[in-house]
N, C-alpha and C positions, 0 to 999 in steps of 0.2 A: 627159557627161550623167550626172546622179546616177540611183540606182536603189533601190528597196526592194520586199520582198516585198508587203507590203500598204500602200496607200496610202488614207488616211483624209481626206475631205474634209468638213471641218466639225468645229470643237473645242466643240461644244455637249454635251448630256446624252449623245446616242446616240454621236456619235464618241468621246467620252470614254470612254464605258462599254465601246465596242467594243475601243480600245487597251488597256484595263485587263483585260479578258478574254484579249487575246493575250499579257499576260505578256512572256516573254522573246523571243516571236517578233519578227523585225524589221517595224516598220512607221514612218510618218511621217505626222504630221498637219499639213494645210494649212488655215490659218485666214485668210479675207479681213479680218476686224476685228483691232484692236490688241490684245484681250482674249479669253480664253476664256469660255465660257458660253453662246453662242448669244443666246436671249431670257431665259435666268435670269442676268442680269447685276444688281448691287444698286448702288444710289448712296446714298451716306452725305454729308448736307449738313446744317449747323447743328444736330446731335444728332437729325436724323431717318434713318430707316432705310428705302428705298424700293427696290423691284424695277423692272424694265423694265415689268412688269405684275403682277398678283396671283399668283404661283406658290407657292401653297399645296400641300403634298405630301400626297398620298392614298394609302396603302401598304396594298395587299392582302395582300402576302407579308413575313411578318416577317423572314424572312432577309434580304432586300434592305434593310430598314430597320435592322436590326442591323449589317448590313456598313458602311451610310454612318454610322450614329452611332458606331461605333468607330473611325472615322478623322476625328471632329471631337470629340475629349475635352474641349476647351476651350469649346465651345458649349453655352450653355444652349439646349436644346430644348422646347419645350412641345408637348404632345398636347392639342388644343383640340376642344371639341364646337361644332361650327358653329351660329351663329345667323344665319339670313338671311331677309329679308322682302321682301316687293313693295310699292312704293309705289302704292295704287290709290284714286283719289277721296278723297284727303284723309285716308286711312287707311293703316295697314301690315297686310298679309295675310301669314300665314305662308307659306313656299316649301315645297313647290310648289304654285303656285295652283289647278292643277286638284284638287289633293286637300284645300284648304281653302276651297273655295267656300262652305261654311257660314258664312264669316267676312264674306261680301258683305252688303250691304242685301237685306232679304228677298225683294223681287220680283226682284233679280239672281241671287240664290241659285235661286229657282224656276226663271227660264229657263235657268241653266247646268244644273241636275240635271235638267231636263225633256229638254234636247238631249242630255246625256250618257246618259240612260237609252235614248233612241231611236236614238243611234247604237250603243249595245252590242246593241241588238235587231236592228237591220239590218247589223251587221258581217258575220255570216255570208252575208247575202244578198247584199252586195256587196262582194267582196273588194278589199282595198287592192293595187293592181299599179302606180301611178303615182309620183305626186311627194310630198315632205314635206308640200306644203300640203294634199293630198288626205288623206295620211295622219293629220295632226291633225284634219281635219274629219270623217272618217268614225269615227275612234277616240273623239274627245272632243266631238264636236257643235259647233255654229256659236257658240253663245252664250261658251264658254270660249275658243274660238279668237279671237272678235271683241275680248273684253276684254283677253286676255293673250298668247296663244300666237303669233298671227300680228304683232300690231305690236312686240312684244319680238323676235321674231326677225329680223324685217324690219330693226329698229334694228341687231341685232347683225351679220347676214349682209350687209347693204346690197344685197340682190338680191331678186328675185321668187322666193318660196319653191316656187314650182312648177317652177322650173328645177333644185331640188336632189332626190335620190333621197329615196325615203321613209325609208331606214335612214340618212340622212346624219348623224344624231348617235348612232346605233349604241346601245349599252348604256348610254349617258350620259343618253337622254331618259326621264325619269319617267312612265310608263305608269299609268293607274289605271282603276279601274272604278267603278260604283255601290256596289260594297260597300265598297271601299276609302274613298269619299267618306263613307258612313253611319259606318263604323266609326271614322273619324277624329274625327268630331263628338263622340266620347264619350272614347276612348282616342287621343289625337294620337300618330301614329306616322309622322313626316316624315323617315324614314330615307332615304338616297340613297347613291349610291356616294362621297360625301364627307362623310359626316355628321360624320366627324371629321377633322383635318387636323393634321400636324406642321409647325411653323415653328422656324428657329433664330434666336436674337437677332442675330445678324449678317446676316441675310437668305438669301435663295435662292442665293446665291453660295457660301454655306458647304457646301451639298450639291454643287454643281460641284466644289469644292475637294477634298472629301471624295473623290470619284471621280478628280480628277486627281492625288491623292497616290500612286495606284497607276499612274500614266503618267509615262514618263521625259520629264523637262522638256526634254531636248535633242531631244526629237523632235516638239515642237510648233513648227510656223513660222507665227508672226502677220504678218499684213499681206501676205498671201501668197493671191492670189485664183487659182482655176483659170480658165483662158479657153478651152482646148480640150482635147479628149481624143481622140487618134487610137486607135480599138478595134484596128484591124489590127495596128499597130506595139506596141500598149500603152505608150502614151507620152502623159503629160499636159503639157500647156504652161501655166504659170503666169504671173503678172505679173513673175517673177525668173527663171525658168528651165525646161528641160524635165526630167521625171522618168519614167524607166522602172518600170513596175510588174508584178507578178504578178496582183494583184486590186485592186479598188477597194471600200471602203465609203464610201458617199456619204449624207450628210444634207442637202445643198444642197436647195433645191426643186427637185421633179421635173423642172418644166418648163426649169429652167436646165441640168440635167443633161443632158437630151436633145438641148437647143440646143447645149451644148458637145461633146455626141458626135456631132453633126451628122447624129442620126436624123431621117428625115423623119416630120413629126407636124403635127397641126392644133392651132396654139398656142391657139386660142381656146376648146378644150376645157378648159383649165387655168386656171379662172378663182378668183379669191378676192377677200376684202375686205382692205381695210387698218385698223387701228385706231390711234386717237390716244390716248395716255395721259398724263394730267396727274397728278404726284404734288405733293400740296399740304401744306404743314405750315402750322399756325395756332397762335395763342399761348395759346390754352386749350382745355379739353376739349369736345367735343360729345357726343353720345349714348354712352353705354356698353354698350348691350344689342344691338350688332348687329356681323357681320363682313362681310356682303354686304347691299346693297339693290338691288331690280332696279327699272328705271323703264320701263313698257312705254308711256308717255303720249308721243305724238309731240310735244307741246308741250315737253317736255323734252328737250334734245340728247342727254344722255347716256343709257347703256342700263344702267349699272352703276356703283357705287361700292362700294369695300372699305376698311374700316377697318384700319389697321395698329395703332393705338394700343389697341385693343381686345384685342388678342392677349396683350399684355406690360403691358396695363394702365398705360400711361404717362399723364402728365398734360397732353398737348397733342393735338390733334386732328391726325391722320395719315392722309390718305385717298389712294387712287388712283381716278382717274375715267376711265371708258372712252367714247369716241365710235366708232362704226362709220362707215366711208365706202366707196363703191364703189373699186375698184382704181385705176380711172383718174382719180380725183377727186384735186384738189391743194388741201387745205385751208388757210384762211388762219389760222395758229396764234393769231396776236395777236388776230384778231376771235374766233375760237373759244374762246379762253382767258375773253374779257370774257364771252362767251355762258355758258360754263360755270360762271362765279363766278356770274352772275346768277340761273343756274337753282338753283345750290346754294342761294342765299339764299331763294329764292321757295320751294323744297322744303322748308326748314327745317333744312337740315343746317348751315348757318353763321347766325349772327345778326349781333353785332356783333364777329365775330372777326377780329383781325388777322393777315393774311397775312405769313408770317416766312419762308418757304423754298419753292422750288418746282423743278420739274424736268419735261420733257415728252420724249416719244419717239414716233416713229411706226413703228408694226411693220408691216411690208409684206413679204411677206404676213402676214396674221394667221390668220383662218379661211378654210382652203380650201373651195371650192363642190363638194360631192362629189355628183356626177350618175350616172347610167347610162353616160353616154358617157365621163365622165373616168375612171369605173372600168375599164370595156371597154379604153380606151386606155392606160391606165395599166399593166394586166395584159399586154396586148400588147408595150408597149414594155419592160416589165420583164424579159419573158422574152428579148427579144433583148439586152438588156444582161447578164443572167445568163449567157448562153451564151458571153459573153466575160468573165466573172468580173468584172462590175460590180454591185454590190448596192446599191440604194437604200432606206434606213431612215429610221425617224423619222416624226413627224407632217407633215412638209413633203417628204421623201424617198418617203414612203408615201402622200402624198397622201390624208390620213385624219384623223379625229379620235380622238385618244388621250390617254392620261395620260403623265405624265413618267415614272412607274414601268414602262407600258408600253415607252416607249423604251428602257430599261435592260434588261428582259427580252428585247426583241426582239435588240439588240446582241449579249447574251450567248449566246442561242439560235444565232444565225448563226454565231458565232466557234465555239462548241461543236460544231458541225457539222463544222467544218473539222478542228477538233482532237481528235475521238473516234478 
């Protein structure tokens, strides 16, 4: 039987960052896929560079960004000021919607401002204790919710928003009040956590490679999936062998981890959506003034598109298109592709453009559904696992909503606690 001090499950950002932090201490990384990177993989085809989805990096800690850039000296990395809009009623509204309702037709603006005002008046009288849906309505009023926040987020999460916790998006949700709206009418300040982002010319995989440069290549085992974890014996069984361990760092989806560890749990608690991502490359340029456009209308099948070509000002339209589905749905990719292309044309993203390259991937899970129940169950099961030196981290290991930088910070902090 093979053995290691630290067994790392998953060679995505979290797993690689943990391994890099471990330095010379013994570890082994198991990755079910044939490549490292998790969802931060990059596809290059016919001169186009796409990721599995739009992984644009937003750094709050300069030290982490500097550490990464020092390990990718041959990469051109741009820092970009984000330009994002919402397609609404045949016009583009600046993002976030709730801060730019003054850009709506007059009567719709009045409706939104009226509801927002009375929502703010009533907020202290009726505290928010329940769901994400309730939080939206009580904080921002019915009109803003009905026009954008509810239909858009239902398209993203592919679920009833009343099943999500009020803090399901945490710090990433842009809250506003009446003063913010009025101030924004004269002096626009649409700053958000990702107002600027960085992106390397070679795609998101270059950041993955930068982290991996501090990881021993002979410790990364590809095409090896964990099947079962014996917590008593401290032995993991994979598709290839058994491995004894002292501790585990796992970034695999938490529900898969607890199933592998044979912990009794309610599997229905851990739900998520799936997202189909189409990467399209066309023969000529489209609009040049946007990085993201959001689509709340249920008439349009996708909820967001991102423009790769507008980062490096290339001369051909290069976009990713995202469509949300319930976890148990099985989309027909051929039929969906045709619908997406039709909607891109109707929305004016393309006209007589010729599609010259494409790629598609299904992210499953994509966005986890954070509920009161999932949070309680995650905390309970995590405590049991930690008692056996099994630590679950990352977006899917933590069953949370977080940034890629958060994953690096969390992995480093976990290892630092052991090595201190």
